[in-house]
C-alpha positions, -999 to 999 in steps of 0.1 A, spaced: 395 286 -466 373 259 -451 346 242 -471 314 227 -456 298 195 -470 263 189 -458 236 163 -463 204 173 -481 185 184 -449 216 200 -433 215 179 -401 250 165 -409 277 190 -416 313 183 -423 340 210 -423 370 204 -446 402 224 -444 399 235 -480 383 225 -514 400 192 -524 420 191 -557 418 153 -559 391 127 -553 384 91 -559 356 72 -576 352 36 -566 333 9 -585 327 -15 -556 291 -26 -553 284 -1 -525 301 30 -540 287 23 -575 252 25 -561 257 57 -541 276 76 -568 300 91 -543 331 110 -551 355 105 -521 383 127 -507 403 112 -478 416 131 -448 433 126 -415 406 125 -388 422 156 -372 416 177 -404 379 173 -405 350 183 -381 318 163 -383 286 177 -366 256 155 -369 222 154 -351 221 116 -357 238 92 -381 232 56 -393 262 34 -399 265 6 -425 295 -17 -426 291 -40 -456 321 -62 -452 339 -53 -420 334 -31 -389 367 -14 -400 348 2 -430 320 23 -416 298 43 -440 278 71 -423 245 84 -433 224 113 -420 198 99 -396 172 123 -409 175 124 -448 197 94 -454 225 113 -472 257 92 -476 280 118 -460 313 102 -450 330 70 -439 359 58 -418 383 31 -429 419 20 -426 444 38 -449 445 10 -475 468 31 -497 497 26 -473 495 -12 -475 481 -19 -510 489 -8 -546 462 7 -568 458 -27 -585 450 -43 -551 482 -62 -546 499 -58 -512 529 -36 -508 560 -56 -498 568 -55 -461 539 -33 -451 511 -44 -428 477 -27 -428 472 -7 -395 437 -14 -384 438 8 -353 412 35 -348 440 61 -348 452 51 -382 418 52 -398 411 80 -423 378 98 -429 365 99 -465 340 126 -473 315 124 -501 323 155 -521 288 154 -537 277 168 -503 294 201 -512 269 226 -527 276 232 -564 305 207 -564 315 197 -600 335 164 -601 351 177 -634 368 205 -614 392 181 -596 416 153 -606 398 119 -601 413 85 -595 392 56 -605 396 27 -580 387 -9 -589 371 -17 -555 349 -43 -571 378 -66 -579 406 -55 -556 390 -55 -521 
């Protein structure tokens, strides 16, 4: 059963294939301020419909955080799949290069945009983005 995440005003809506069972909480200086709980998907699994968005890329155009252009809700982002090239402690995986192509990028959805979402209802991984990337 699909699930819809939406910004506060409803102008940005993101359809997910189902309610995620896992998510990630990052402590980088950006995510720490937004309080987001992220779930990552292949781009083909998610449908984004938005009247307008604003994009913020704090450290690289490869990492694009999207916001509703009307209410400013931090709805989703696109980034390379860092988990394929790096361990959770930030060290590189041996013999693996990070694929920076648009096709290899994943979409991360801020699960706090799902009505009545409770972070305690899923398994959360805490990522040390402040020190590892």
